[in-house]
NUTORKE-213851 format. One record per residue (C-alpha): x, y, z; residue number from 1; residue in three letters. Coordinates in nm, 2 decimals. Example, Ala and Ser with C-alpha at 12.3 -4.5 7.8 and 13.67 -1.06 7.14 Angstrom:
<recs>
{X = 1.23 | Y = -0.45 | Z = 0.78 | num = 1 | residu = ALA}
{X = 1.37 | Y = -0.11 | Z = 0.71 | num = 2 | residu = SER}
</recs>
This chain:
<recs>
{X = 7.17 | Y = 15.44 | Z = 13.81 | num = 1 | residu = MET}
{X = 7.54 | Y = 15.51 | Z = 13.73 | num = 2 | residu = ALA}
{X = 7.65 | Y = 15.41 | Z = 14.08 | num = 3 | residu = ALA}
{X = 7.50 | Y = 15.08 | Z = 14.03 | num = 4 | residu = ASP}
{X = 7.70 | Y = 15.03 | Z = 13.71 | num = 5 | residu = LYS}
{X = 8.01 | Y = 15.10 | Z = 13.88 | num = 6 | residu = VAL}
{X = 7.94 | Y = 14.88 | Z = 14.18 | num = 7 | residu = ALA}
{X = 7.86 | Y = 14.61 | Z = 13.95 | num = 8 | residu = ARG}
{X = 8.18 | Y = 14.67 | Z = 13.74 | num = 9 | residu = ALA}
{X = 8.38 | Y = 14.69 | Z = 14.06 | num = 10 | residu = SER}
{X = 8.24 | Y = 14.37 | Z = 14.19 | num = 11 | residu = SER}
{X = 8.32 | Y = 14.18 | Z = 13.88 | num = 12 | residu = GLU}
{X = 8.66 | Y = 14.33 | Z = 13.89 | num = 13 | residu = GLU}
{X = 8.70 | Y = 14.21 | Z = 14.25 | num = 14 | residu = LEU}
{X = 8.58 | Y = 13.86 | Z = 14.17 | num = 15 | residu = VAL}
{X = 8.81 | Y = 13.82 | Z = 13.88 | num = 16 | residu = GLU}
{X = 9.11 | Y = 13.94 | Z = 14.10 | num = 17 | residu = ARG}
{X = 9.03 | Y = 13.71 | Z = 14.37 | num = 18 | residu = PHE}
{X = 8.98 | Y = 13.40 | Z = 14.16 | num = 19 | residu = LEU}
{X = 9.31 | Y = 13.47 | Z = 13.98 | num = 20 | residu = ALA}
{X = 9.51 | Y = 13.40 | Z = 14.28 | num = 21 | residu = GLY}
{X = 9.39 | Y = 13.02 | Z = 14.27 | num = 22 | residu = TYR}
{X = 9.48 | Y = 12.71 | Z = 14.07 | num = 23 | residu = ALA}
{X = 9.26 | Y = 12.65 | Z = 13.76 | num = 24 | residu = GLU}
{X = 9.03 | Y = 12.40 | Z = 13.92 | num = 25 | residu = ARG}
{X = 8.98 | Y = 12.59 | Z = 14.21 | num = 26 | residu = THR}
{X = 8.91 | Y = 12.89 | Z = 14.02 | num = 27 | residu = ARG}
{X = 8.64 | Y = 12.68 | Z = 13.80 | num = 28 | residu = GLN}
{X = 8.49 | Y = 12.55 | Z = 14.11 | num = 29 | residu = ALA}
{X = 8.47 | Y = 12.90 | Z = 14.30 | num = 30 | residu = TYR}
{X = 8.33 | Y = 13.05 | Z = 13.99 | num = 31 | residu = ALA}
{X = 8.06 | Y = 12.79 | Z = 13.98 | num = 32 | residu = SER}
{X = 7.97 | Y = 12.85 | Z = 14.32 | num = 33 | residu = ASP}
{X = 7.94 | Y = 13.21 | Z = 14.27 | num = 34 | residu = LEU}
{X = 7.72 | Y = 13.16 | Z = 13.94 | num = 35 | residu = GLU}
{X = 7.50 | Y = 12.93 | Z = 14.13 | num = 36 | residu = ASP}
{X = 7.47 | Y = 13.19 | Z = 14.41 | num = 37 | residu = PHE}
{X = 7.37 | Y = 13.44 | Z = 14.16 | num = 38 | residu = ALA}
{X = 7.11 | Y = 13.21 | Z = 14.01 | num = 39 | residu = ARG}
{X = 6.97 | Y = 13.16 | Z = 14.35 | num = 40 | residu = SER}
{X = 6.94 | Y = 13.53 | Z = 14.39 | num = 41 | residu = ARG}
{X = 6.79 | Y = 13.58 | Z = 14.04 | num = 42 | residu = GLY}
{X = 7.07 | Y = 13.82 | Z = 13.96 | num = 43 | residu = GLN}
{X = 7.39 | Y = 13.87 | Z = 13.73 | num = 44 | residu = ALA}
{X = 7.71 | Y = 13.75 | Z = 13.92 | num = 45 | residu = ARG}
{X = 7.82 | Y = 14.09 | Z = 13.96 | num = 46 | residu = ALA}
{X = 7.52 | Y = 14.22 | Z = 14.13 | num = 47 | residu = GLU}
{X = 7.49 | Y = 13.90 | Z = 14.35 | num = 48 | residu = ALA}
{X = 7.86 | Y = 13.96 | Z = 14.46 | num = 49 | residu = VAL}
{X = 7.78 | Y = 14.34 | Z = 14.53 | num = 50 | residu = ALA}
{X = 7.48 | Y = 14.22 | Z = 14.74 | num = 51 | residu = GLU}
{X = 7.69 | Y = 13.98 | Z = 14.92 | num = 52 | residu = LEU}
{X = 7.94 | Y = 14.24 | Z = 15.00 | num = 53 | residu = LEU}
{X = 7.70 | Y = 14.50 | Z = 15.09 | num = 54 | residu = GLY}
{X = 7.74 | Y = 14.47 | Z = 15.46 | num = 55 | residu = GLY}
{X = 7.90 | Y = 14.22 | Z = 15.71 | num = 56 | residu = ARG}
{X = 7.58 | Y = 14.10 | Z = 15.85 | num = 57 | residu = GLU}
{X = 7.41 | Y = 14.08 | Z = 15.51 | num = 58 | residu = GLN}
{X = 7.69 | Y = 13.89 | Z = 15.36 | num = 59 | residu = GLY}
{X = 7.69 | Y = 13.64 | Z = 15.63 | num = 60 | residu = ARG}
{X = 7.33 | Y = 13.57 | Z = 15.63 | num = 61 | residu = ARG}
{X = 7.33 | Y = 13.55 | Z = 15.24 | num = 62 | residu = LEU}
{X = 7.64 | Y = 13.30 | Z = 15.24 | num = 63 | residu = ALA}
{X = 7.47 | Y = 13.09 | Z = 15.53 | num = 64 | residu = LEU}
{X = 7.14 | Y = 13.09 | Z = 15.37 | num = 65 | residu = ASP}
{X = 7.30 | Y = 12.97 | Z = 15.02 | num = 66 | residu = PHE}
{X = 7.49 | Y = 12.71 | Z = 15.20 | num = 67 | residu = ALA}
{X = 7.20 | Y = 12.58 | Z = 15.36 | num = 68 | residu = VAL}
{X = 7.00 | Y = 12.58 | Z = 15.04 | num = 69 | residu = GLU}
{X = 7.29 | Y = 12.38 | Z = 14.88 | num = 70 | residu = ARG}
{X = 7.31 | Y = 12.14 | Z = 15.16 | num = 71 | residu = ALA}
{X = 6.93 | Y = 12.07 | Z = 15.13 | num = 72 | residu = GLY}
{X = 6.98 | Y = 11.98 | Z = 14.78 | num = 73 | residu = ARG}
{X = 7.26 | Y = 11.75 | Z = 14.88 | num = 74 | residu = GLY}
{X = 7.53 | Y = 11.98 | Z = 14.74 | num = 75 | residu = GLU}
{X = 7.83 | Y = 12.15 | Z = 14.90 | num = 76 | residu = MET}
{X = 8.00 | Y = 12.45 | Z = 14.80 | num = 77 | residu = VAL}
{X = 8.34 | Y = 12.39 | Z = 14.63 | num = 78 | residu = ALA}
{X = 8.58 | Y = 12.50 | Z = 14.90 | num = 79 | residu = GLY}
{X = 8.45 | Y = 12.27 | Z = 15.16 | num = 80 | residu = SER}
{X = 8.57 | Y = 11.95 | Z = 14.98 | num = 81 | residu = ALA}
{X = 8.93 | Y = 12.12 | Z = 14.95 | num = 82 | residu = GLU}
{X = 8.94 | Y = 12.19 | Z = 15.32 | num = 83 | residu = ARG}
{X = 8.85 | Y = 11.84 | Z = 15.43 | num = 84 | residu = GLY}
{X = 8.49 | Y = 11.92 | Z = 15.48 | num = 85 | residu = GLY}
{X = 8.34 | Y = 11.71 | Z = 15.22 | num = 86 | residu = GLY}
{X = 8.13 | Y = 11.40 | Z = 15.26 | num = 87 | residu = ARG}
{X = 8.31 | Y = 11.06 | Z = 15.30 | num = 88 | residu = GLY}
{X = 8.63 | Y = 11.19 | Z = 15.46 | num = 89 | residu = ARG}
</recs>
């Protein structure tokens, strides 16, 4: 159980360091996406990120499933609009 706490703490620290490299609006959008991903997994953000980073194929599958789920709800992930992938462009 102690290893789980360390993994969650490390995941949260990694997320915060990742988000710190972006402008405020981008940080907010990515943080919102991560929170939505965590909710979709029924987990805290740190736990969901740890699961996402658990392995290359596992991470890809989880990210793809999440993107498909959001697209099915008519939503998109935050970064897609910033990269020109948003609707209406």
